[in-house]
C-alpha positions, 0 to 999 in steps of 0.5 A: 499499500502506498501511504501518505502520513500527514503530521503537523508535529515539528520534527526538530523538537522535543514533542512526544507526538513527533516521536510517535509519528516517526516510530509509526512511519518506520513500522509501517514501512517494515510492514512492506508499505511505501510510506511518505511522511509529510510535515510542515517546514517550520522556520523556527524549531526547538532543535537543530538536528542534522539526521532526523532518522538517527535522532529518533532511532528509526531506519531511513526506510520511509521518506520525509517531505517538508511542506509549506507552513506559512500563510501565503493568503491571510486565513488559509492553512498552507499545510493542509492545502500542501497536503491536498496538493501532495495527495493529487501528485502521489495518489496514495492508497491511504491518507493517515493524519492527526489533523482535523483540517487535513481530514476536512479538506482532503475528504472533500476535495481528494479521491483518497481513503483517510485514516484519522488518529486522535489522542485527546479531546481538545479544549476551548477554541480548539475543541470547537474547531475540531467539532466543526471540521469533523462535521464538515468531513465526509465520512464516505472516504473515512476508513478508520478513526484510531484512538488510544484508550476506551474512554476516548473511543466513547468521547470521539463518537459522542463529540464528533459524530463518528460511527462507532464501527469506524472507531478502533482502540489502539494504544500507543506503543514503543519500539522493541530495543531487543538487546539494549546495553544499559548506559554507564552512569558512573560515580553514584551510589544508591538504588537507581530509580528513573523517570523520562518524560515531560516536566509539565503540571500533572506529570508528577515531578513534585511527587518524585522530589518528595519521594527523594526526600523520604528515601535518601538512600535511593538515587533518582535520575530524571530525563526530560524538560525544557531549559526553563523547566530544569532551571526552575526545578534545579533550585529546589530539587533534593540532593539525590535527584539528578536532572539530565535534561532532554536526550534524543529519543534514540538514547532513552532505552539505554538509560532506562535499562540502567535503572532498577525501577521506573516511575509513571507518577501521573496526577489526576489532572495532566496538561498538554503544552496548550493547557488541555487536561488529558488525564482521561485520555493518556496512553503514555509512550513512557509506559511502553518504553518502560515495559520494553526494557524489562524493568519494574514500573510504578505507576499512578492508579488511574483508569487510563493506566489500568488499561495497560498495567495490571497491579502486582503482575506487570507493575505496581499502581499507587494512588497519585495523592498518596506519597505513603503508597509510593514510598512503600512500593519503592521500598518493597521493590528495593527489598525484594529483587525477585519481585522486581525481576518478575514484574520486569519480565512480565511487563516485557512479555506483555509488551512483546505480545501487545504494545510494540510499534510493529504490532501497532502498525499491524492493528491500525491498518488491519483489514483495510483494502483500498480501491484505486478511487479511494473507497474501502472494499 
């Protein structure tokens, strides 16, 4: 199948959606599909990256094409228009997108089958825009709507009017690092506990700091955060916390593998960069990265997390409001190596069965057979 993936996430950035998109394009290409990733050519980017494939740790087996991102005419969306033009030029069998504007435009003006992926219900004006655009979109060419958990599946059908039979729940995923070599973290003593991810409100950094204060014989390693966030947290972090900042996605597995326990301390309210609360919708990539390296995971006991982890079998789940529960979980894992090893092994086994990007790529397009005019058979 010839597949065009249209993503507005800037690739030269620290954004998790860019990581997910690059990984999915690689996995789809490995399934034998001819994949082109079409992204906006933003002039201002967070990072200067020469080799995008190496940065994300993916094989260069799909093409990346940069499309215009600046408005030539006030009120237009140049990226969506450029995607439409690219569809007419390449005539893909399937257009895969996370953009409501691309969905609305191409469903009306292109003879192509569409697959849309949704990770949360936005708030404010973005919510109204999504509602309008998805109502405009013609559903006769819509092959599938992919969401990342069950609560979101119900919400998108209710919010946007998608037929339930078009909505597929396919959780996030991570690539299999196979025989990953743990990174050498020299000069530190103490039981190593790790976290990799965002430092925004709701991601539990303050909870980790409190755990570090109560458990001074443990060493906490944190990867992620912007320069501004790191500067703020560095002023009040405990001595047994090390802030490493952002590292390339390709390097993350080796750091995670150097830990004994990995944390996912989501709070009851988790916000995006735009301030939208996504706690109900999350299917955190970090959970699957953790499971992939076979380490014991301690995570917040939230409905979205319970869809992935089983308490006492593939991880330990704790009340995000109870520091005491988290302390007891970490102390138990430190005292019982057999428990750590069993939880880690079970988590990796479950990952290999259900949550690798290769399995996700298969599930996302499973059963889709596309005619030349863009209609599903």
